[in-house]
N, C-alpha and C positions, 0 to 999 in steps of 0.2 A: 505494500499500499504506499510505504514511504517512497518508492520509484515513480508512483503513478502522482503523486501528490508533486513531487520534482518537475515532473512533465507538465503537470497542468501550468503550476506556477511560473513555469518559463515559455508558455505556447499562451498564456492570457496574463501576463505581468500587469494589463493595464488594469485587471479588475483588484489588486491588492493583495495584500500577504494572504497566504493559506492560514484559515483557524480549523479546520477540520475535514475531511472527507468520511461519511458514514452511508452502509447500506441502507437501501430503504426497502420495507417490508410491505407488500402488498398481497391482499387475501385472494388473486387471481393471477392466472398464468399469462406472463409477458414474454416476448422473445428479445428484449433487450435485459441487460442488467441497471439497474438504477442504482445511482448513489447522492446524497446530497452533499454539497459540496461550497462551503461556508469561506469565504474571505474578508478582508476588512471593507471590502466594496459591496458586499451583500449574499444573496443567499441564490444558489446554482441548482440545477438537476442536471447531471452527468448520465448520460445511455452511452452504454458500454453493448456494441454489437462483437459476441464472441466467436461467432462461426461465420463472419459474413457471406462468405461465397455459396456456402449452404442455404442459408436464411435466403437468399435471393435469386441463387439458381444462374450465379454469372460472376465471372472475375473480376467484372468492372464495375465493383460495387464502391468504392471511392468516388470515383466519377458520378455515377448514381445519386449517391447522397450527398455529394457535393450541390447539386443541380437542384436537389429537392431542399437543401439548404437555402441555397442562393432564393428559390421561390418562397420559400417560408418569410426569408429576410423582407422581400419586396411585396407578399401581400401583407404582411404588418403594417410594413412604412406605409403603403396606399389604405392604411384603416382597416382591413381586414380582420375577424377577431380568431385569430391564429396564434399560436404561441410563440415567445417570442426566442428566436435562436439565436447564441451568443458568435461574434466572428473570434477568432484568433488575432495577436497581435500582426498575421501576417494576413487578415482578411479572408483565413480558412474558416471553413465552416466543420469540415471532418478533418479530424488527426487519429495518424497510427500508431498504435504503440504495442509492442509484444504479440505483431498478429491481430489484435483487436482495433477495430474502430470506436473514435470517443465522438461525441458530441456534446456540448454547453448549451443551458437552455437557463433563461430566467426562469425563477423558483416562484409557482403560479399559486397562491393562498385558498385559490377558489372553493367552492365546496363540490362535493361529489353530487352527482344525479339523484333525483327525487323522484318517483313516477308520479308527478302530479300533471296536470295540463299545461300548467305556466313552463314548466322545464321541456316538454315538449315541444310546445309553441319556438320558444327561444332557439332548441337544436335544430328546427325545420326552417328558423328564419336564417340562421347561420350558415346551415349546409346549402341554402338557396344563393345566398350571397355568395358563395365559393361558386357556384356554379356558373351563375350568372354575369358573375363580375371577375372571377379569377384571371383569365386569360388575360383581360384588360390590362390587368397589373403587372402585369409581367414584361423585363426588357424581350427585345426579339433575342439577346444573347440567351436568356434563363429561358425563355418559350423554345428555342431549338435545343436545348439541354434536356428540358423535360419530354419535348417530343420523339425521343432517341429511346427513351425508357419505356420498358415492357414488364409487364407482368412475371413476377415468379414462378415457374412451371407453371403457364398457361394451359387451360383446356384445350386448344387444338392440338398440344403436344402429350399432354398427359393422357387423352381419349383414344391416342394410337398405341399406348402403353397397357390397355386393358388384360390383356391374356396375361402379361408377364407380372401385372400387380395382384391381380387374383392367384398366380403361384405362388408371390411372395407371402400374401395371405394363407394359404394354406400349409405353406412350410412355418410359418411365425403360430399357426393356430393350434399345435398339437398340444401345448398343454394350457387350452384355453384361455380365458381371459377377453381383454378386448379386441385382440386380431380376429377369436373365434367369432364374437357376437357380429364383428364387420362382415367377416364372410357368411354368416348367415343370412345378411342381407343384402347379399351381393346383387340380386333381381333389382331391388332396388336402385342400386348404381347404376348397373345396365340400363334399366329403362329411364332414368334421368339424362344420362349421357343420349341414348338416342333421340329423346323428345328435345332435348335443347340442339344437337347437329342439325336436329332435321327442321329447328321451327322455321318460319319465314315470319319476320316481323311486318307489322301493320301499321302502326302509328309511327310517324317522322320522328324520329329521334333525334338529341343533338348532342354534337360533339363537345364536350368542354373538360376544364380541370375540375378533376375528381379527387376525393379523400381517399376513397374505396376502402377504409375500416371505421367509418365514423358511427362509434356504437357510445352506448351511456357512459363508458369507462373512459371514454376518450374525447369526454367534455366535463368541463371545469365552471362552476357558475358564480357568477359576481350580481348578488341579490342589487346592491346597491345601486350600478350601474344597469341593470336589468339588461346583463349579455352572458354568453356562453362564449367557453373559448374553446376550440376546435385544437386538440393535441395529437400526437404520433400521428404526424404526417407523412410517415417514413415510406408508403407506397403511394405517394399521390401520383399520380399520372396524366395525361390527355388520352381522354375516352370517352363512350357514351356514357348518355346520363341515367339511363336506367338503373344498370347494374348496381352501381354507388347508391342511387335512390332507395332501390328496393332494398339492399341488405340494410341501410338504416333504417327502413321502414321495419323490417322483421325486428332486427335487434331493440329498438325501442318501442315498437309495440307490444311484443311480447317478453318484454325485462321483468323478469319474477312475476310473468301471468302466466294462466294455463293457456293454450292455444287454443284461441275461439277465433272464428271470422268475426264476431262484433270487435274484438281488440286490434285484429289487422284492418279491419273496416275504418275504426276510429284513428290509426295512425294513417294511413294514408290519404284519410281528411286532411289529418293536419300537414302531411309536409308535402302534398301534392294537389292543393285544393282548387287551384287554375287547371289542371289536367282532367278531371275526375270526369267531365263531360265529352271530354275528347273522342272521336270514334276510336277503336282498338288499342287504347293508351292500357286500359285494365288487363286485358290478355295479354300484353306486351309487357306490362309490367310483371306479372304472375311469372312469365316465363324468365325474366329477367331475377327474378328471386330464387328461381330453380336453380338458374344457369349458374348462379354466385355460389349458392351450397353446393353444387356438386363440384366445381371449381375446387373449391378450397377440400372438400373429400380428398381427392385425385392429387392435388398438392400434396396435402400431407404425408398420403401414405409413399408417393414419388420421391417425395425430399427423403423420408426416413430408408425406405431401399436403396435411392441413390447415394445418401450421404451418410447414414447413422444417426442425424443430426436432428433436433429438435422432437423425440419421439414423443414427449411428453403431450405434445397437440393430438395425437393418435386419441387419446381420451375424450375428445370432445366429436368423435365422430358422431358414434351411434344417438347420444343424448341429446346432441345440439344439429348439427348439419344436415344425419337422417332423418330424426325426427320433424326437422321443420321442411323438407323434401314430401315426408309421406303426410303431412298435414296439408300443405301447398295442391298435394296431387290428389288426396283423397277425396276433394270435392269442391265445386269452382267457388272457391273462398274468397274471389275478387267477384263473383257475380253481382 
């Protein structure tokens, strides 16, 4: 830890003399290791990516996160409600240290999400601003950098590996446990992939700047300012709006709730009120929700098979991703 503190002090000397570096404990699973870094100049959050190439599926992770850092900086400067990333003395947003990648953010003392209408409305409003205003806030160079970024292990790659992934599950399922549970639901996986790959979009979706991972735990609230801050934009890309919107509708609408059409309808009305009456919108939204969940299932499995890393996320597949797919396909929940 001493070496890491010395590295931070050298790269971020403008923040003042280091006082403390302490691990942050959370009650949910995250892909970064988080630390609170205190200096004479303030409080900060240090994000450490331990296995960057395994997480993002690319050897160019430094360039990717540097582009995302620059975009996050420009979005905040333009007044969008995103977390405040801190540049080093050399105006870089990503540091390399012992094979790990480091990024520093201003500490945000906002409160966590509470399942109530005002928090859902604030969240929907913030996401809408990112979608409608985000690209215009970026410089030409930053926009080009973001445009070069692709999703980690996207569906068009992992869907071609279904046979190999099933064999992998069979090899891992001998002792029972979560791999055996996933294998029992292989038919759900195959059906979702088939549905996703053969669906033809009806509604005219738009390409915009998307968060792709905006859920209740990636939101911090300030009641005095009546606003929410979007955090953890690590997977921000330029893409179609509906998958990002559908993901957030699912996560906010079903957060600590029973999966019911009523809960989903309420979230849709909050996050996309202006789109509800547009022909084909609900059908395309339902497709986008299934698409994002099955993409996550295959991404998790393929990453573990290919790299052996981030295996803890396998535990989410049955209770979260596959359960959502079955809920969405069981009936016309968006009807």
